[in-house]
N, C-alpha and C positions, 0 to 999 in steps of 0.2 A: 192209664185208666184203671189198671188193676189195683194199684196201691197209692193212688193220688192222696197226698197228705199235706194240704196247705197249712203252713204255720204263720204266725204273726210276722216272723222275720224273713219270710221267703216269698214276698209278694212279687208278681210279675212287674218288671220295671219299665212300664210304658207310660210316659208322662208328657204333659204339654201345656201350652198357653203362651201369652206374651211375656217378655222378659223385662224386668225392671233393673236399670243400671244403678248400682250403688255409688259409682263415681259421680253420676249426675246429681244424685241426692246430696252428696257432700258439698256440692257447689251452691246449694240453696242457703238462704239466710238461716241464722240460728233459730228463728221462729219456725221457718219452714221445716227444718230438720226435726224440731221437737214435735211438730204436727205429724210428720211421717212416722216417727217412732211410736207415737201414740196410736197410729193406725195399725202398725205391725205387731205391737205387743198385745197379747191377749188381755182381756179385762179380768179382774179377780173373779174367782169362782162364786163369790158371794154377791156379785152384781145383780141388781134387781131384774135385768133383762136376760139373765142366764136361766134357762129352764132347769127346774129341779129334777125332772125326769126327761130323758131323751131316749128315743127308740130307733133302732136301725134294723134294716133287712139284710141278711146275708144271702148272697146269690151265687149260684153255680150255673155257668152257661146262660146267664140272664134270667134264670128261674129262681124264685124265692125258696130257700131251703132252711132258713134259720133266722135267729134274732140276736141282737145285742141290746140290752137295756142298761142305761147308765143313770144311776140315781145319786144325787148329792144330798146327803142326810143332814138333819140339823146338827150343827157343830162342825160341818165341813167334811165329814168322812164320806168316802165314795163307796158305792156298791155296784159292781158291774156283773151282770149275768150274760153269758155268751154260750150259744149252742147252735148247731146245725146238723142236718141229717144228709149224709152222702151215701146212699145205697146201704143204709143200715149202719154205717160208720159215722163218726163225727164226735167232736168234743161236747161236753156239757160242764161248764165251769162257772163258779162264782168267785169273784175277786173283791176283797175288802182292801181299801187303799186310803192312806192318809198322806196329804201333801205337806211339805215344809213351807216356810215363808217364801222360798225362792221357786215354788211350784215343782220341785223335785220330790218324788215320793220318798218318804222316810219309813213307811210301813206298807208292806204288800203281803196279803195272805190269799192264796188261791186253793180251792178244793173242788173236787168233782171227778170227771173222767176225761181221758185223752181221746184221740181219734179212733184208736182201736179198743176203747172202753176200759183201758187200764186205769186204776185209781190214781188220782193226782193229789198231792199235798205239797204246797210250796209256800215258803215263808221268807221274807226279806225284811230286815229292819236296820235303820241307821240311827245310832245314838252316840253322842259325845265323840264324834270323829271316827267311829268305827262302824263298818258295814258287816253284817252277817247274812248269809243266805243258805238255804237248804231246800232241795227239791228231790224228785225221785231219781235224778241222774247225777247230781253234784252237790257239794256243800263247800263253804269257805268263809273266811273272815279276813278283813283287811282294814288297815287304817287308811282313811281318806282325808288328805289335808285340805282339799277344796271340794268343789261340787263334782258329783258323778252320778250317772243315771243307771240304775239296775234294770236290765232287760229281762223280764220274766221268761222262764223256760216255757211256761204254759200261759202266757199273757193273752188278754183279749185285744182286738184291734184298737180299742180306745187307748191302749198304752202307747201306740205309735204317735197318736195325737198329743198325748202328754209329753212325749219326748220332743216333738216338734215345738210345743209351747215352751218347754224348758230351754231349748236351743235358742229360741227367739230372745230369751232374757239374758244371754251371756255374750260377752264380747267375741266377735268373729263368728258367732253361731257354731262354736265347736265345743264339745263336751265329752269327757272321758266316759266310757261305759264300764259297767260292772257285769260279770266278772272281769272282762277285758275288752279292749278295742276302743274305738273312738268314733263318735258320730258327728257329722257335719250337715248343716242345713242350707239349702238354697231356695230362695223365693223365685218361683218360675213365672208367676203371673196370676191373673184372676179371670173368672169366667162368669158371665151373667146367664142365669138359668130362669126358665119359665116352665111351670108345671101346674096344671089345675087352676089356672087363673092367678097363680102366685108368682112373684118374682123374687130372686135371691141372687146375691153375688157371693161366690165362694173363691177362696184363695188357694192356689196350688203350690205346694212345696215338694222338694225332693230331699229325702234323708239318705245320706251316704253312710256306709259302715255297717248296715244290717244284712246286706246280700252282696252278690257279685256286681250289681249295678244299683244306682240310686232307686230307692223305694218311694212311690208317690204317696202323698197324703194331702187331703183337701180339708181346710178349716173354714168355718163360717167367718164372716167379718168380725165377729166378737171373739174369735179365737177358739171356739168350741169345735169339736170333731164333726165333720160333715160326711166324709166318705172316702172310699178307695175304689177306683175304676178298674176295669179289666174284662176281657171277653170270657175268661175262665172262672175266676173267683173275684168277688167284689162285695163291698159293704156300702149301703146307702142309707142316708137319713130317711126314716119312715115318711111316706108321702111324696118322696122325691125319686122313687125308683125309676120313673120314666126318663130321668135325666142321666141315667147310667151311660147311654151311648155318647152323650156330650162329653162326659168326663173321660171316657175311654178314648175317644177320638183325639181329645186334647193331649192326653198322656202319650198316645202313639205318635203324635206329631213331633213331640220333643225327643222321643226315643229314636225316631227315624233320623232326625237331625244329628243326634249323637252318633248313630251307627254310620251315617254317611261320612262324617268327619273321621271316624276311626278307620273306615275302609280306605280312605285316602292315605292315612298315616301308616297303616300296617301292610298294605299290599304293594308288591313290586311286579311289574309286567315287563320282563326283560326282552320279550320278542323271541330271541334265540337263547336257549340255555342247554348246557350239556352236563349231565352227571357222569363223572368218570370214576373208575375203580370200584364200582358198586358191587356188592353182593345182591344180585337181583333175585327177588322172589318170583319164580314162575308159577303163577296160580293155576295154570293148566295141568302141570305135573306135580305141583306141591313140592318143588325142589328149589335149591339156591343155585344161581349161576354166577360164580365169582368173576371178578375182572371184567365187568360189563359197563359199557357206555350207553346212555340213553339221551338222545337228542330231541329236544322239544322246540317246536316252532309254532308260535302263536298259541292256540288252545289245544293243539294236537301233538301227538308223538310222531316225530318225523322218521326216526331211525332207532334201531336197537341192535347192538353188535358188540364184539369183543373190543376191549381197550386197544387203541391204536387206529380205530376207524377214522375216516376223514371227518373233520369238524370245520364248518365254515368259519372264515374270519369274522371277528366281531362278536362271536358267541360268548356269552357269560359261562365260565366253567366253574363247576362246583365239585370239589374233591370229596368223593363218597367212600374213600378207602377205609376199610374196616367197619363200614356201616352197611345197613340193609335197606334196599330200596324196594318198597312194596306198592301194589296198587292201592288207591284210596280205600279206606275201610268203609263199611256200611253198617249203620244202625237200623235194623229192620223193625224196631218197635219204639218209635219216638212219639212224643207229644210236644211239638216245638213251642217254646216260650222265649221271652226276650233274652234271657241270659244264655240260651243254648247256641246261638249263632256262632259266635267266636269260640265258645268252649268246644263245640264239636270239631272245628278246624284245628284248634290247638292240640287236640288228641288224635289227629289223623283221620277223623271221620269226614269224608267229603261227600257222602250221600246218606240220606235218611229216608225211611218210609214212615210218614206220619200216619198214625193209626186212629186219630180222632182229634179234631180241632175245630175252632170257629172257621166257617167257610171263608168269610171275607179276609180274616186275618191271615189264613194260610195262603190264599191266592196272592195277597199283597206281598207276603214274605217270599214266595217262590219267584214272583216277578222281579223283586228287588235283588235277590241273590243271583238269578240268572243273568240279569243285566250288568252285574258288577257294581250297582249303586251302593249296596251294602255287602258285607262279608258274611257268607254263610254257605251251608252245604246244598247240594242238589236235593230236591224234594220229590219223592214219589208219594202221591196222596191216596189214602184210603178213606172212603166216606163212611161215617159212623151212622148206624141206624139202631134204634132201640124202641121198645114199646113203652107207653105211658104207665104210670103207677108209682107206688111209694118207693120203689127201688130203681127207678129209671136212671140211666147214666146221665152225666151232665152234658146234655146235648139239646139242640133245638130241633133235631130231626127225630121225632117220635111218631111211630105209625101203629095204628090199631086195626087197619083193614088192608085187604089185598090191593085195593086201588091206591091207598095212601103209600103202600110199599112200592108199587110200580112207579108212581110219580117221584118218590124219593130216589130210587135207583136211576131213573131217567135224568133227573136233575144233576146227579153226580156225574153221570156219563157226559152230559152236555158241558160240564165244567172241566172236563179233561181228567177226571179221577180214573186211576187205573184199577182200583180195587174197591170193594165195599166190605165193611166190617159189621157183622151182626152181633148183637149184644144180648145180655142175660134176660131182659124182661120182655122180649118179643114172644108173641103167642106161637106155640109150636106149629099150629096149622098154617102159619104164614111162611115158614122157613123154605119149604120146597119151592114156592112161587118166587120168593126173593132170590134164591139161588138161580132159578131159571132166568129171571129177568136180568141178573148180572151177567150170566154166561152169554145170553143172546146179544148183549152189548159188548162182548169181548173182555169183560172185566173178571178179575179173580174174585172169589168170594171166600171170606174167612171170618173168624171171630171167636168169641166165647161160645161154649156150648150152651144154648139157651136153657133156662130153667125148665124142668120136667122133661128134658131130653137127655139122651146119653151120647157120648162121643161116637159110638158105633152108628147110631141113627143118623147123625149129621154127615158122617163120612159117606154112608151109603146114599144119602140124598144129594151129595155132590160138593161138600165143603172142600175147597182146595187146600185149606190150611187151618190149623187150630192154634189160637193164641194161648200161651201159658201152659206149662207142664202140669199144673195142678189138675187141669181138666182131663188129662190122660188118666190120672189116678181116680178122679171122680167117676170115671166110666165103670170102675170096679166097685164103687160104693153106691151105685145107683139104686139098689134095693132099699137102702136106708137114708140116702141123701138125694132127694129129687129137686127140692127148691134151692137152687144155688144162686139166687139173687142177693143173698145176704152174706156176711162174713163167714158163714159156715163153709163156703167154698175154700176158705183158707184153713179154718180150724179143724174141719173133718180130715183134711189131708195131713195136717200136722200130727193129728192123733192116731192116724191109721196107716199112713203110707209105709211105715217101717214093717208092717205085717204082711204086705203084699209079696207073694212068691213070684219073682220075675221069671222063674223057669216053669211056672204052671202052664197047663194047656190053654187056659183062658187068656193069659197074657200073650202067649205065643200066637194064638189065633188073632188077637187084636193087632199085634205088630204086623202079621201077614196081611190083614185088611188094610192097614195104612200103606204098606208097600204096594199092594195090588192097585189101590186107588191113587198112588203117587201123592199122598197127602203129606204136606209139609208141616213140621212142628216148630213153633216159635216159643222156645222154653221160657225166656226171661227169668232164668233160674237165680240170677242175682237178687231179684225181688224176694224170693223165698228164703234165700240166705239171710236177708235182712229181717224177714218176718219170723223165721223159725229159729235162728241162731243168735241174732243180736240180743244183748241184754242191757237193761238200763244201767247207766253209769260206766259202761265199758265201750270203748270205741268200736263201732260196727266193723265186723270183718270185711264188709263190702267196701269200706272207705278208709280202713286203717292205713293203707299204703300211701294215701295222699292227704290225710287229715292235717298234718302239720304244715302243709303248703297253703291251706285255705284261710280266708279271713276268719277272725276269731268267732264271730257270731254264727257263721256257717259251720265251723268246726264243732261248736257246741251241739248242733243238731245231730251229729253222729253219735251222741251219747244217749239218744232217746230210747233205744231198744226197739223191739218189734212187737209181735203179738204178746198179750199177757199170757204167761205160762201157768197153767193150773199146778197146784202143789203136787210134787212127786212126778211131774211129767217133763222135767228139763231134759233128761236123757232121751225120752221118746221123741221130743221135738227135734233134737239134733240127729237122731237116727233116721227120722223121716226125711230130713234134708239129705242125708246120705243116700236114701232110697231114690230121691229125685235124680241125683247124679248118676246112680246106677242105671236108672231108666234111660237117661240121655245116652249113656254108653251103649246100652242095648239097642236103642233106636238107630244110632249111627252104624253100629256093626251089622245091623240087619238091613241096611240100605235105605232107611227112611230119611228123607232130606231134612236137615235142620237149618234154621237161619238164626243169626245172633242179633238179639235186640235187648234193649235196656228197660224201658218203662220206668226209668229212674234218672238220676243225675246224668246229664249229657256227657258224652265222652268218657269220663272216668268209669262210669258203670259198664260201658262196653268193654273196656280193658278187663274189668273184673269178670264179666260174662265169659270172655275168652279164657281167662285163667281157670275158671270153674269147669269149662269143657275139658281142659287138660287134666285138671284134678279128677274129673270123672273117668279119664282113661283114654281120651281121644288124643292121638299124637299132635304135637304143636303144628307141624306143617299142614295137617288136614284141617285144624282149627282155623288157620290163616286162610285157607281156601274157602271155608264156610263164610268167613267175614269179607271176602272179596268177590271172587268169580261166582261162588255159590249164590251169594246174595243177588248179584247182578242177573244171574239166570232166572231166579225166582221172580225178580222185578221186571224181567223181559228187557233188560238193558245190556245184555252181554255183548252185543255188537259194538257198543260204544265204550263200555266200562268193564271193570272187573279184572283186567289183566293189562300188562305193559307190553304193548305191541304197536307196530307202525300203523298209523291211521286212526288209532283210538284217541279218545279225549285224554288229555294229559292231567289225570288225577293221580298224584303220587305222594308217598309218605317216606321220608328219610328218617331212619331210626338208628340211634347209636346202640350197637350190639346186634344180637342175632335172635330175634323172637322165634325163629324156626327151631332153635335149640332150647331157648329159655323163653317161654311165652311172656313172662313178665317184662322182658325187654321192650315189648310193645308200648310200655309206658314212657320210654325214652325218646319221644318224638322230638326231632330237631327242626325239621322243615316240612312244610306241606305245600303241595301244588294242586290247585283246582283249576282246571281248564287253562293251564299255562300261567296262572297268577300265583306268585310265590309268597308264602307267609312263613315267618319264623315263629315257632311254637312259643318260645320264651316271651316274645313281644305280645302275642295274643293272650298269654296267661297274665302278664303284668297289666294289661288293659282291663282285666277282670279282678284285679287285686289278689291274684294267685301267684305264689312264689314260683319262679321258673325252675 
């Protein structure tokens, strides 16, 4: 929620509908085959029934936040305007586009601003067998012997529809991508919609090669773009916004089918399994115990002892010699989406705390993971609450009165949520009552520091936890920065954090206040490394260690950079990030509890978060404790999770190397056990298109 940055190539992959058999189609007569192809292939853009202007609504959490307008001008040139507002952030782009005779773009020009309001200039052209492209992060030139589709770095949603249309026109529905990669298209089915007395049939496709799982796209029967569903981010043809739920449900049905199949393929349930020769990380003492055997029976740990202990016959033995066996890791700041399930497990994350999500989606995911129907981590749920207004967070739960707040907290409690998260647009006068309502129901209360309030104020009112380290610094900028609903909550910290004297009386008093109230800090400092330190055209330091393992289109996104840096302030932004790390060290050394969360790419961002804590000066064993037992204690799950001990749930991570000595070894996950179910990290990665 802090830095949510949806891009055209990173849609949630939740897709659905009936499936058409290509094999059956080939059995039809020549005439029948011709008719089928005529239905599948889009009509030419000049067709009389193709609108010259099409408008779309961009939606976050089912609320309209922006528009896309597609115009086909005389002569066939396209002009696409695309913008949306996400809490004061969001792109505003205009794309000029020319299609070749095969419906593949031969000219693309995009100008405007990106999500963080940085200027955008992107040009692509294809002429005489050569492709040239240039944008704010990359440039290149290449000879192209056949067809290839350039995926814009800052393209509008319409471009995915053009890609789908191009794929429909090539054998096998496979097309090379520029600058690199390959796209494949599958026709999933069709859906009949009714809205406002109108009926329409839309066709659902999945495009592979843009993300870690297939990306949904819906086309009209005439081949024009109709929409993209999703609980979080969606685009719908104007006038058909009421059909969003229908598209989303259909997409989710296909995703569920795919995840069920993968769970069967990737999971092993041995019943009895023994890890022998392990260097066991004892999260209670933050030390290693070499030569340890851990016996797992069913979903629980049966015994832990020195090598040579009795092991029942028929037990599957896993030699862990020279490796480290840890409790399952926790990501304490997640926003679960379709690609995160297996990615978390692949990186050793067996439990997450979801800090804001669609209620129905999260409930379904938790039930599916807990039953073993699909593969994913355990979920601790925090219910999101914000106030209405121009900067409201992407949520359906917006409250403006004390009574609305009481009902929202009560509903989350009834649904089994363990925590509520308060956000930036809430009225300050509602905060004390919301905290009281949450505590009376046994729930933890945390969140952003609401606008026009300071961290000191919400701590004294009873906040159990503060999300994001920037709000700690904003406490000392309160005299000049009171309205933190906008991106000023990032830029003010980037410009001023380096000047804060951490030895000052005021800072020391604030740290003492945190300690006195036992307030937990959830830094998500990897987010601010991305914002303050990443630069356009250079691999983000947050993902440089794993970039070359990623699918090409995802790897490109790591070149996007972070916040636009004013002239002459590059050093200041970097020094301010250093100040965030110094504050994290001060908090830890002062006894203020920390939890490790991402608010970014699942799994890999947690590894980076832990590396940054060590970079800040926290010893690696203590960092591992924060990410295991420390997290379980904050989540009130320490009786079942967080350490490797008899009777506890068998959530384990086997790592090649010793992360207690070199925290980066936490990236070398070989095997993950969740509740006695065994997964190989390499298999999970390959299922997502990630190199093991």
